[in-house]
C-alpha positions as CSV (number, residue, x, y, z in Angstrom):
1,M,-10.2,-35.9,5.7
2,K,-10.7,-33.4,8.5
3,R,-9.6,-35.9,11.1
4,I,-6.6,-36.8,9.1
5,L,-5.5,-33.2,8.8
6,Q,-6.0,-32.6,12.5
7,A,-3.9,-35.7,13.3
8,L,-1.2,-34.5,10.9
9,G,-1.2,-31.2,12.7
10,F,-0.9,-32.9,16.1
11,L,2.0,-35.0,14.8
12,L,3.9,-31.9,13.5
13,Y,3.3,-30.2,16.8
14,M,4.8,-33.2,18.6
15,L,7.8,-33.4,16.2
16,F,8.6,-29.7,16.1
17,S,8.3,-27.1,18.7
18,F,6.4,-23.9,18.1
19,K,9.6,-22.0,18.1
20,A,11.0,-24.2,15.4
21,L,7.9,-23.8,13.2
22,K,8.1,-20.0,13.7
23,Y,11.8,-20.1,12.7
24,A,10.8,-22.1,9.6
25,R,8.2,-19.5,8.6
26,G,10.9,-16.8,9.1
27,I,13.2,-18.6,6.6
28,K,10.3,-18.8,4.1
29,R,9.7,-15.1,4.5
30,H,13.3,-14.2,3.8
31,L,13.4,-16.5,0.8
32,H,10.2,-14.9,-0.5
33,T,11.8,-11.4,0.0
34,G,15.0,-12.5,-1.8
35,Y,13.0,-13.5,-4.8
36,Y,11.1,-10.2,-5.2
37,I,13.7,-7.7,-4.0
38,K,15.8,-8.0,-7.1
39,L,12.8,-7.2,-9.4
40,F,12.4,-3.6,-8.1
41,K,13.9,-0.6,-9.7
42,S,15.9,-0.3,-6.5
43,A,15.5,-1.4,-2.9
44,G,17.2,-0.6,0.3
45,N,18.4,-2.8,3.1
46,N,16.4,-4.7,5.7
47,T,13.3,-4.9,3.7
48,I,10.8,-7.8,4.3
49,I,8.0,-8.8,1.9
50,D,5.6,-11.3,3.4
51,Y,3.7,-13.9,1.4
52,P,1.6,-14.1,-0.6
53,F,2.4,-10.9,-2.5
54,T,1.2,-9.4,-5.9
55,L,3.6,-7.2,-7.8
56,V,3.1,-5.6,-11.3
57,G,5.6,-3.2,-12.9
58,A,8.4,-3.7,-10.4
59,Q,10.8,-1.8,-12.7
60,Y,8.8,1.4,-11.9
61,I,8.8,0.9,-8.1
62,T,11.5,2.0,-5.6
63,L,11.7,0.8,-2.0
64,G,13.7,2.4,0.7
65,S,15.4,0.7,3.7
66,N,13.6,-1.0,6.6
67,V,10.3,-1.5,4.7
68,W,7.8,-4.1,5.8
69,V,5.2,-5.3,3.3
70,G,2.5,-7.4,4.9
71,K,0.6,-10.5,3.8
72,R,-1.5,-10.4,0.6
73,A,-0.3,-6.9,-0.2
74,C,-0.7,-5.8,-3.8
75,I,1.6,-3.1,-5.4
76,T,1.0,-2.4,-9.0
77,A,2.4,0.2,-11.5
78,W,0.6,0.0,-14.8
79,E,2.2,1.3,-18.0
80,N,0.6,2.4,-21.3
81,R,-2.9,2.5,-19.9
82,G,-4.0,5.6,-21.7
83,L,-1.5,8.0,-20.1
84,P,1.6,9.4,-21.9
85,N,4.0,9.0,-19.0
86,F,5.4,5.9,-17.3
87,P,4.1,5.2,-13.8
88,E,6.2,5.6,-10.7
89,I,5.9,4.4,-7.1
90,V,8.5,5.6,-4.5
91,I,8.3,4.2,-1.0
92,G,10.6,5.8,1.6
93,N,12.6,4.4,4.6
94,H,11.0,2.9,7.7
95,V,7.6,2.3,6.1
96,S,5.2,-0.4,7.3
97,I,2.6,-1.6,4.8
98,G,-0.1,-3.7,6.5
99,D,-1.7,-6.9,5.4
100,D,-4.1,-6.7,2.3
101,C,-3.0,-3.2,1.3
102,H,-3.4,-2.2,-2.3
103,I,-1.2,0.5,-3.8
104,T,-1.8,1.1,-7.5
105,S,-0.3,3.7,-9.9
106,S,-0.5,4.7,-13.5
107,N,0.9,8.2,-12.7
108,K,2.9,8.7,-9.5
109,I,2.6,7.7,-5.9
110,I,5.2,9.0,-3.4
111,I,5.2,7.6,0.2
112,G,7.7,9.4,2.5
113,N,9.7,8.1,5.5
114,D,8.4,6.7,8.8
115,V,5.0,6.0,7.4
116,L,2.6,3.5,9.0
117,L,-0.1,2.0,6.9
118,G,-2.7,-0.2,8.6
119,K,-4.5,-3.2,7.0
120,K,-6.7,-3.2,3.9
121,I,-5.8,0.3,2.8
122,T,-6.2,1.4,-0.8
123,I,-3.9,4.1,-2.3
124,T,-4.6,4.9,-6.0
125,D,-3.8,7.7,-8.4
126,N,-6.1,6.5,-11.2
127,S,-9.6,5.4,-12.1
128,H,-11.2,3.5,-14.9
129,G,-12.5,6.4,-17.0
130,R,-13.3,10.0,-16.1
131,C,-16.9,9.2,-15.3
132,D,-18.0,12.6,-16.5
133,K,-20.1,11.5,-19.4
134,L,-23.2,9.2,-19.5
135,E,-21.9,7.5,-22.7
136,E,-18.8,6.3,-20.8
137,L,-21.0,4.3,-18.4
138,S,-22.1,2.1,-21.2
139,I,-18.5,0.7,-21.6
140,H,-17.3,-2.1,-19.5
141,P,-15.3,-0.6,-16.6
142,S,-12.2,-2.6,-17.4
143,K,-12.2,-1.2,-21.0
144,R,-12.5,2.4,-20.2
145,E,-9.5,4.6,-20.7
146,V,-7.5,4.9,-17.5
147,F,-7.5,8.4,-16.1
148,S,-5.4,10.0,-13.4
149,K,-6.6,13.2,-11.7
150,G,-3.0,13.6,-10.3
151,P,-0.3,12.1,-8.3
152,V,-0.7,11.0,-4.7
153,V,1.9,12.2,-2.1
154,I,2.0,10.9,1.4
155,K,4.6,12.8,3.4
156,D,6.8,11.8,6.4
157,R,5.4,10.4,9.6
158,V,1.9,9.8,8.4
159,W,-0.3,7.1,10.0
160,I,-3.2,5.8,8.0
161,G,-5.8,3.6,9.8
162,D,-7.3,0.3,8.6
163,K,-9.5,0.2,5.5
164,A,-8.9,3.9,4.6
165,T,-8.8,4.9,0.9
166,I,-6.6,7.6,-0.5
167,L,-7.9,8.8,-3.9
168,P,-6.0,10.5,-6.9
169,G,-4.6,13.9,-6.6
170,V,-4.3,13.9,-2.8
171,T,-1.4,15.1,-0.7
172,V,-1.3,13.9,2.9
173,G,0.8,16.4,4.9
174,A,3.6,15.4,7.3
175,G,2.6,14.1,10.7
176,A,-1.1,13.6,9.7
177,I,-3.4,10.8,10.9
178,V,-6.1,9.4,8.7
179,G,-8.8,7.6,10.6
180,A,-9.9,4.0,9.9
181,N,-12.4,3.6,7.0
182,A,-11.8,7.2,5.9
183,V,-12.2,8.1,2.2
184,V,-9.7,10.9,1.4
185,T,-10.7,13.0,-1.6
186,K,-8.8,16.3,-0.8
187,D,-5.5,17.3,0.6
188,V,-4.9,16.7,4.3
189,P,-3.0,19.4,6.2
190,E,0.2,18.5,8.1
191,N,-0.2,17.7,11.8
192,S,-3.9,17.0,11.6
193,I,-6.4,14.2,12.0
194,V,-9.0,13.5,9.4
195,A,-11.9,10.9,9.5
196,G,-15.1,10.1,7.7
197,S,-16.3,9.6,4.1
198,P,-15.5,12.0,2.6
199,A,-12.7,12.7,5.1
200,R,-12.9,15.9,7.1
201,I,-10.5,17.5,9.6
202,I,-11.5,16.7,13.2
203,K,-8.3,18.1,14.8
204,K,-5.3,20.2,13.8
205,W,-2.3,21.2,15.8
206,A,-0.7,24.6,15.1
207,L,3.1,24.7,15.2
208,S,4.5,26.7,18.1
209,P,6.2,29.9,17.1
210,N,10.0,29.9,17.5
């Protein structure tokens, strides 16, 4: 079977140039985007959603213009999960969401303009239970009441490195950089760099006086 597949791949290579195959993949990507784009609450122009893609609660999600969503990304807005309000996810203009990112909301997540998200990033405003009582730990995690500590806000021009995690109730200030693998549990000041688990400020720029 392996030899047959290799032979088939060689045959395709001989029949179609690399450029033609790349063009075909581009067509597939645009068809995939066209299918999903109409499901959102609203979406701007020049947005690309790569495949595969997981989407839940599209009616609560707004995309700006020039948004790129990478392969295997998962964006979910969960309604009626123990919270009185409907969820909301707002993604601004010129936002790049890397492969394998997971953005999940039962409250509110706001991502500003000109934001760069690396690969395998998690952004969440909720958890399975409050985890403040021993009795709760005897319940299967999936059956615990969903709890949100607060919204997540990622302001303009933020860069978040690969495999970072942004936890509920956090605001990441404009121009901030979040290092790879960081776990952000507290607000990040604007124009700063944070890294580590839990994330700590390792550099901060003061604005020059006018």
